[in-house]
DRENKOLTOR-224387 format. One record per atom (N, C-alpha, C, O): x, y, z; atom name; residue number from 0. Coordinates in steps of 0.2 Angstrom, whole numbers. Each point is the difference from the previous one (the first is absolute). Layout:
<recs>
[[X, Y, Z], "CA", NUM];
...
</recs>
This chain:
<recs>
[[-77, -63, -26], "N", 0];
[[2, 6, 2], "CA", 0];
[[6, 3, -5], "C", 0];
[[0, 6, -2], "O", 0];
[[4, -10, 1], "N", 1];
[[6, 1, -5], "CA", 1];
[[-3, 3, -6], "C", 1];
[[2, 5, -3], "O", 1];
[[-6, -9, 0], "N", 2];
[[-3, 2, -7], "CA", 2];
[[-4, 6, 0], "C", 2];
[[1, 4, -4], "O", 2];
[[-4, -2, 10], "N", 3];
[[-4, 6, 1], "CA", 3];
[[5, 6, 0], "C", 3];
[[0, 5, -3], "O", 3];
[[6, -6, 7], "N", 4];
[[5, 5, 1], "CA", 4];
[[3, 1, -7], "C", 4];
[[2, 6, -1], "O", 4];
[[-1, -11, -3], "N", 5];
[[4, 1, -6], "CA", 5];
[[-4, 5, -5], "C", 5];
[[3, 3, -4], "O", 5];
[[-10, -3, 5], "N", 6];
[[-4, 4, -4], "CA", 6];
[[0, 8, 3], "C", 6];
[[-3, 4, -4], "O", 6];
[[6, -3, 9], "N", 7];
[[0, 7, 3], "CA", 7];
[[3, 5, -5], "C", 7];
[[-2, 6, -1], "O", 7];
[[7, -8, -2], "N", 8];
[[4, 4, -5], "CA", 8];
[[6, 3, 3], "C", 8];
[[1, 0, 6], "O", 8];
[[4, 2, -10], "N", 9];
[[6, 3, 3], "CA", 9];
[[-1, 6, 5], "C", 9];
[[-5, 4, -1], "O", 9];
[[10, -4, 5], "N", 10];
[[-1, 6, 5], "CA", 10];
[[7, 3, 0], "C", 10];
[[5, -3, 1], "O", 10];
[[-5, 10, -3], "N", 11];
[[6, 4, -1], "CA", 11];
[[1, 3, 7], "C", 11];
[[-4, 4, 3], "O", 11];
[[11, -4, 0], "N", 12];
[[1, 3, 6], "CA", 12];
[[7, 4, -1], "C", 12];
[[4, -2, -4], "O", 12];
[[-4, 7, 8], "N", 13];
[[6, 5, 0], "CA", 13];
[[4, -1, 6], "C", 13];
[[-3, -1, 6], "O", 13];
[[10, 0, -7], "N", 14];
[[4, -1, 6], "CA", 14];
[[1, 7, 3], "C", 14];
[[1, 5, -3], "O", 14];
[[-2, -5, 10], "N", 15];
[[0, 6, 4], "CA", 15];
[[6, 1, 4], "C", 15];
[[3, 6, 1], "O", 15];
[[0, -11, 2], "N", 16];
[[5, 0, 5], "CA", 16];
[[2, -7, 2], "C", 16];
[[-3, -5, -2], "O", 16];
[[9, 5, 5], "N", 17];
[[3, -7, 3], "CA", 17];
[[0, 2, 7], "C", 17];
[[3, 5, 2], "O", 17];
[[-6, -10, 2], "N", 18];
[[-1, 2, 7], "CA", 18];
[[0, -6, 5], "C", 18];
[[0, -6, -3], "O", 18];
[[1, 7, 9], "N", 19];
[[0, -5, 5], "CA", 19];
[[-7, -2, 2], "C", 19];
[[-3, 4, 3], "O", 19];
[[1, -10, -5], "N", 20];
[[-7, -2, 1], "CA", 20];
[[0, -4, 7], "C", 20];
[[2, -6, 1], "O", 20];
[[-5, 9, 4], "N", 21];
[[-1, -3, 7], "CA", 21];
[[6, -3, 3], "C", 21];
[[0, -4, 4], "O", 21];
[[6, 7, -5], "N", 22];
[[6, -2, 3], "CA", 22];
[[2, -7, -2], "C", 22];
[[3, -3, 4], "O", 22];
[[-6, 0, -9], "N", 23];
[[2, -7, -2], "CA", 23];
[[2, 0, -7], "C", 23];
[[3, -6, -2], "O", 23];
[[-4, 11, -2], "N", 24];
[[2, -1, -7], "CA", 24];
[[1, 7, -4], "C", 24];
[[-2, 5, 3], "O", 24];
[[5, -6, -8], "N", 25];
[[1, 6, -5], "CA", 25];
[[-5, -1, -6], "C", 25];
[[0, -5, -3], "O", 25];
[[-4, 10, 2], "N", 26];
[[-5, -1, -5], "CA", 26];
[[0, 6, -5], "C", 26];
[[2, 6, 2], "O", 26];
[[-5, -7, -8], "N", 27];
[[-1, 6, -5], "CA", 27];
[[-7, 2, 1], "C", 27];
[[-5, -5, -1], "O", 27];
[[3, 11, 3], "N", 28];
[[-7, 2, 0], "CA", 28];
[[-3, 1, -7], "C", 28];
[[4, 3, -4], "O", 28];
[[-10, -5, 3], "N", 29];
[[-4, 1, -6], "CA", 29];
[[-6, 4, 1], "C", 29];
[[-4, -1, 5], "O", 29];
[[2, 5, -10], "N", 30];
[[-7, 3, 0], "CA", 30];
[[-2, -1, -8], "C", 30];
[[3, 0, -4], "O", 30];
[[-10, -2, 4], "N", 31];
[[-3, 0, -7], "CA", 31];
[[1, 6, -4], "C", 31];
[[0, 5, 3], "O", 31];
[[1, -6, -9], "N", 32];
[[1, 5, -5], "CA", 32];
[[-6, 4, -1], "C", 32];
[[0, 6, -1], "O", 32];
[[-6, -9, 1], "N", 33];
[[-6, 3, -2], "CA", 33];
[[-6, -2, 5], "C", 33];
[[1, -5, 3], "O", 33];
[[-7, 8, -3], "N", 34];
[[-5, -3, 4], "CA", 34];
[[-2, -7, -3], "C", 34];
[[-2, -4, 4], "O", 34];
[[2, 3, -10], "N", 35];
[[-2, -6, -3], "CA", 35];
[[5, -6, 3], "C", 35];
[[-2, -5, 1], "O", 35];
[[8, 7, -1], "N", 36];
[[5, -5, 2], "CA", 36];
[[-1, -1, 8], "C", 36];
[[0, -6, 2], "O", 36];
[[-2, 11, 2], "N", 37];
[[-1, -1, 7], "CA", 37];
[[-6, -4, 1], "C", 37];
[[0, -5, 4], "O", 37];
[[-6, 6, -9], "N", 38];
[[-5, -5, 1], "CA", 38];
[[1, -7, -2], "C", 38];
[[-2, -4, 4], "O", 38];
[[6, 3, -9], "N", 39];
[[2, -7, -1], "CA", 39];
[[4, -3, 5], "C", 39];
[[0, -6, 2], "O", 39];
[[5, 10, 1], "N", 40];
[[4, -3, 6], "CA", 40];
[[-5, -2, 6], "C", 40];
[[1, -5, 3], "O", 40];
[[-6, 9, -2], "N", 41];
[[-4, -1, 6], "CA", 41];
[[-5, -6, -2], "C", 41];
[[-1, -4, 5], "O", 41];
[[-1, 3, -11], "N", 42];
[[-4, -6, -2], "CA", 42];
[[5, -6, 1], "C", 42];
[[-3, -5, 3], "O", 42];
[[9, 5, -5], "N", 43];
[[4, -6, 0], "CA", 43];
[[2, -1, 7], "C", 43];
[[0, -6, 2], "O", 43];
[[1, 11, 2], "N", 44];
[[2, -1, 7], "CA", 44];
[[-6, -3, 4], "C", 44];
[[0, -5, 4], "O", 44];
[[-6, 7, -6], "N", 45];
[[-7, -3, 3], "CA", 45];
[[0, -7, -1], "C", 45];
[[-3, -3, 4], "O", 45];
[[5, 1, -10], "N", 46];
[[-1, -7, -1], "CA", 46];
[[5, -5, 4], "C", 46];
[[-3, -5, 3], "O", 46];
[[9, 8, -1], "N", 47];
[[4, -4, 4], "CA", 47];
[[-3, 1, 8], "C", 47];
[[1, -5, 4], "O", 47];
[[-4, 11, -3], "N", 48];
[[-2, 0, 7], "CA", 48];
[[-6, -4, 1], "C", 48];
[[-2, -2, 6], "O", 48];
[[-1, -1, -11], "N", 49];
[[-5, -5, 1], "CA", 49];
[[2, -7, 3], "C", 49];
[[-3, -3, 3], "O", 49];
[[10, 2, -4], "N", 50];
[[3, -6, 2], "CA", 50];
[[3, 2, 7], "C", 50];
[[-1, -4, 5], "O", 50];
[[5, 9, -4], "N", 51];
[[4, 2, 6], "CA", 51];
[[-2, 8, 1], "C", 51];
[[4, 4, -3], "O", 51];
[[-9, -3, 7], "N", 52];
[[-1, 8, 1], "CA", 52];
[[6, 3, 3], "C", 52];
[[2, -3, 5], "O", 52];
[[0, 8, -8], "N", 53];
[[6, 4, 3], "CA", 53];
[[-1, 7, 1], "C", 53];
[[4, 4, 2], "O", 53];
[[-10, -1, -4], "N", 54];
[[-1, 7, 2], "CA", 54];
[[4, 4, -5], "C", 54];
[[1, -1, -5], "O", 54];
[[1, 7, 8], "N", 55];
[[4, 5, -4], "CA", 55];
[[6, -3, -2], "C", 55];
[[3, -4, 4], "O", 55];
[[0, 7, -9], "N", 56];
[[6, -3, -3], "CA", 56];
[[4, 6, -3], "C", 56];
[[-2, 5, -1], "O", 56];
[[9, -6, 1], "N", 57];
[[4, 5, -3], "CA", 57];
[[3, -3, -6], "C", 57];
[[4, -5, 0], "O", 57];
[[-6, 7, -6], "N", 58];
[[3, -3, -6], "CA", 58];
[[8, 1, 0], "C", 58];
[[2, 6, 0], "O", 58];
[[1, -11, -1], "N", 59];
[[7, 0, 0], "CA", 59];
[[3, -6, -3], "C", 59];
[[-3, -5, -1], "O", 59];
[[10, 5, 0], "N", 60];
[[4, -6, -2], "CA", 60];
[[5, 0, 5], "C", 60];
[[4, 4, 1], "O", 60];
[[-3, -10, 2], "N", 61];
[[5, -1, 5], "CA", 61];
[[7, -2, -3], "C", 61];
[[0, -4, -5], "O", 61];
[[5, 8, 7], "N", 62];
[[6, -1, -3], "CA", 62];
[[5, -4, 4], "C", 62];
[[4, -4, -3], "O", 62];
[[-5, 4, 10], "N", 63];
[[4, -4, 4], "CA", 63];
[[-3, 0, 7], "C", 63];
[[-4, 5, 2], "O", 63];
[[5, -10, 2], "N", 64];
[[-2, -1, 7], "CA", 64];
[[6, 1, 4], "C", 64];
[[6, -2, -2], "O", 64];
[[-7, 5, 8], "N", 65];
[[6, 0, 5], "CA", 65];
[[1, -6, 4], "C", 65];
[[-5, -4, 1], "O", 65];
[[11, 2, 0], "N", 66];
[[1, -6, 4], "CA", 66];
[[-2, 2, 7], "C", 66];
[[3, 5, 3], "O", 66];
[[-8, -8, 1], "N", 67];
[[-2, 2, 6], "CA", 67];
[[6, -1, 6], "C", 67];
[[-1, 4, 5], "O", 67];
[[5, -8, -6], "N", 68];
[[6, -1, 5], "CA", 68];
[[7, 2, -3], "C", 68];
[[4, -4, 1], "O", 68];
[[-4, 9, -5], "N", 69];
[[6, 2, -3], "CA", 69];
[[6, 1, 6], "C", 69];
[[-2, 3, 5], "O", 69];
[[8, -5, -7], "N", 70];
[[5, 0, 5], "CA", 70];
[[3, 8, 0], "C", 70];
[[2, 2, 5], "O", 70];
[[-3, 1, -11], "N", 71];
[[2, 7, 0], "CA", 71];
[[-7, 4, -2], "C", 71];
[[-2, -1, -5], "O", 71];
[[0, 5, 10], "N", 72];
[[-6, 4, -1], "CA", 72];
[[1, 5, -6], "C", 72];
[[5, 3, -2], "O", 72];
[[-11, -1, -1], "N", 73];
[[0, 5, -6], "CA", 73];
[[2, 6, 3], "C", 73];
[[-3, 2, 6], "O", 73];
[[7, 2, -9], "N", 74];
[[1, 7, 2], "CA", 74];
[[-6, 5, -3], "C", 74];
[[0, 0, -6], "O", 74];
[[-4, 3, 11], "N", 75];
[[-5, 4, -3], "CA", 75];
[[2, 5, -5], "C", 75];
[[-4, 0, -5], "O", 75];
[[9, 3, 6], "N", 76];
[[2, 6, -5], "CA", 76];
[[2, -4, -7], "C", 76];
[[-2, 3, -5], "O", 76];
[[5, -8, 5], "N", 77];
[[2, -4, -6], "CA", 77];
[[-6, -2, -4], "C", 77];
[[-1, 0, -6], "O", 77];
[[-4, -3, 10], "N", 78];
[[-6, -3, -3], "CA", 78];
[[-4, 6, -3], "C", 78];
[[-3, -1, -5], "O", 78];
[[2, 6, 9], "N", 79];
[[-3, 6, -3], "CA", 79];
[[3, 3, -6], "C", 79];
[[-4, 1, -5], "O", 79];
[[10, -1, 4], "N", 80];
[[4, 3, -6], "CA", 80];
[[-1, -5, -5], "C", 80];
[[-1, 1, -6], "O", 80];
[[1, -8, 7], "N", 81];
[[-1, -5, -5], "CA", 81];
[[-7, 0, -3], "C", 81];
[[-1, 0, -6], "O", 81];
[[-4, 1, 11], "N", 82];
[[-7, 1, -3], "CA", 82];
[[-1, 6, -4], "C", 82];
[[-3, 0, -5], "O", 82];
[[6, 6, 7], "N", 83];
[[0, 6, -4], "CA", 83];
[[3, -2, -7], "C", 83];
[[-3, 2, -5], "O", 83];
[[9, -5, 4], "N", 84];
[[3, -1, -6], "CA", 84];
[[-4, -5, -4], "C", 84];
[[-1, 1, -6], "O", 84];
[[-2, -6, 9], "N", 85];
[[-4, -5, -4], "CA", 85];
[[-7, 4, -2], "C", 85];
[[-2, -2, -6], "O", 85];
[[0, 6, 10], "N", 86];
[[-6, 4, -2], "CA", 86];
[[1, 4, -7], "C", 86];
[[-4, 0, -4], "O", 86];
[[10, 3, 4], "N", 87];
[[2, 4, -6], "CA", 87];
[[0, -4, -6], "C", 87];
[[-1, 3, -5], "O", 87];
[[3, -9, 6], "N", 88];
[[1, -5, -6], "CA", 88];
[[-7, -2, -3], "C", 88];
[[0, -3, -5], "O", 88];
[[-5, 3, 10], "N", 89];
[[-7, -3, -3], "CA", 89];
[[-5, 5, 0], "C", 89];
[[-5, -2, -4], "O", 89];
[[5, 7, 7], "N", 90];
[[-6, 5, 0], "CA", 90];
[[-2, 2, -7], "C", 90];
[[4, 2, -4], "O", 90];
[[-10, -3, 3], "N", 91];
[[-3, 2, -7], "CA", 91];
[[0, -6, -5], "C", 91];
[[-3, 1, -5], "O", 91];
[[6, -6, 7], "N", 92];
[[0, -6, -5], "CA", 92];
[[-7, -3, 1], "C", 92];
[[-3, 0, 5], "O", 92];
[[0, -3, -10], "N", 93];
[[-6, -4, -1], "CA", 93];
[[1, -7, 1], "C", 93];
[[4, -3, -4], "O", 93];
[[-8, 0, 8], "N", 94];
[[-1, -8, 0], "CA", 94];
[[-7, -2, -2], "C", 94];
[[-4, 3, 2], "O", 94];
[[4, -8, -6], "N", 95];
[[-7, -2, -2], "CA", 95];
[[-1, -7, 2], "C", 95];
[[4, -5, -1], "O", 95];
[[-9, 4, 5], "N", 96];
[[-2, -6, 3], "CA", 96];
[[-5, -3, -6], "C", 96];
[[-4, 3, -2], "O", 96];
[[6, -10, 1], "N", 97];
[[-4, -3, -6], "CA", 97];
[[-4, -6, 3], "C", 97];
[[3, -6, 0], "O", 97];
[[-9, 7, 2], "N", 98];
[[-3, -6, 3], "CA", 98];
[[-1, -6, -5], "C", 98];
[[-1, -5, 3], "O", 98];
[[1, 6, -9], "N", 99];
[[-1, -5, -5], "CA", 99];
[[6, -5, 1], "C", 99];
[[-1, -6, -2], "O", 99];
[[6, 7, 5], "N", 100];
[[6, -4, 2], "CA", 100];
[[-1, -4, 6], "C", 100];
[[5, -4, 2], "O", 100];
[[-10, 6, 2], "N", 101];
[[0, -3, 7], "CA", 101];
[[0, -8, 0], "C", 101];
[[-3, -3, -5], "O", 101];
[[6, 0, 10], "N", 102];
[[0, -7, 1], "CA", 102];
[[-1, -1, 7], "C", 102];
[[2, 3, 4], "O", 102];
[[-6, -9, -2], "N", 103];
[[0, -2, 7], "CA", 103];
[[6, -4, 2], "C", 103];
[[2, -5, -3], "O", 103];
[[1, 7, 9], "N", 104];
[[6, -3, 2], "CA", 104];
[[-1, -2, 7], "C", 104];
[[-3, 4, 4], "O", 104];
[[6, -9, -1], "N", 105];
[[1, -2, 7], "CA", 105];
[[7, 2, 1], "C", 105];
[[4, 0, -4], "O", 105];
[[-3, 1, 11], "N", 106];
[[7, 2, 2], "CA", 106];
[[1, -3, 7], "C", 106];
[[-4, 0, 4], "O", 106];
[[10, -2, -3], "N", 107];
[[2, -2, 7], "CA", 107];
[[5, 5, 3], "C", 107];
[[1, -1, 6], "O", 107];
[[2, 5, -10], "N", 108];
[[4, 6, 3], "CA", 108];
[[0, 5, -6], "C", 108];
[[-3, -1, -5], "O", 108];
[[6, 7, 7], "N", 109];
[[1, 5, -5], "CA", 109];
[[4, -2, -6], "C", 109];
[[0, 4, -5], "O", 109];
[[4, -10, 6], "N", 110];
[[4, -2, -6], "CA", 110];
[[-2, -6, -3], "C", 110];
[[2, -2, -6], "O", 110];
[[-8, -1, 8], "N", 111];
[[-2, -6, -3], "CA", 111];
[[-7, 0, -2], "C", 111];
[[-5, 0, 5], "O", 111];
[[3, 0, -11], "N", 112];
[[-7, 0, -3], "CA", 112];
[[-1, -5, -5], "C", 112];
[[5, -3, -3], "O", 112];
[[-11, 0, 3], "N", 113];
[[-1, -5, -6], "CA", 113];
[[-7, 1, -2], "C", 113];
[[-5, 3, 4], "O", 113];
[[3, -5, -10], "N", 114];
[[-6, 1, -3], "CA", 114];
[[-6, -3, 4], "C", 114];
[[1, -6, 2], "O", 114];
[[-6, 9, -1], "N", 115];
[[-6, -2, 3], "CA", 115];
[[-5, -4, -4], "C", 115];
[[-5, -3, 2], "O", 115];
[[6, 3, -9], "N", 116];
[[-4, -3, -5], "CA", 116];
[[-6, 4, -1], "C", 116];
[[-1, 5, 3], "O", 116];
[[-3, -8, -7], "N", 117];
[[-7, 4, -2], "CA", 117];
[[2, 6, -4], "C", 117];
[[5, 1, -3], "O", 117];
[[-11, 2, 1], "N", 118];
[[0, 6, -4], "CA", 118];
[[3, 6, 3], "C", 118];
[[1, 5, -2], "O", 118];
</recs>
């Protein structure tokens, strides 16, 4: 699957906003730059769905996760202002996904990954 995904080609995405994703994280929202980029993104996503079907998805880059048991809760107004400020700094920037660089990895946590071997 990795070698097939590598052949999909680059996918150019445009940053649209920084937002609160499902009350668990802060993410940069992305949209494909063109119809061709959209098609390549869906083809690549379809390959991963063959392993773990996930249905609809929101193209994004996760910037941070919230601590579920924070001793000091987030202040909604401050979070909102922070998201607006971050949005101003990224909106309109282009991100290019390069499937040719994909590698298979195992992970035991969001901080610990190791090579799965193979192509």
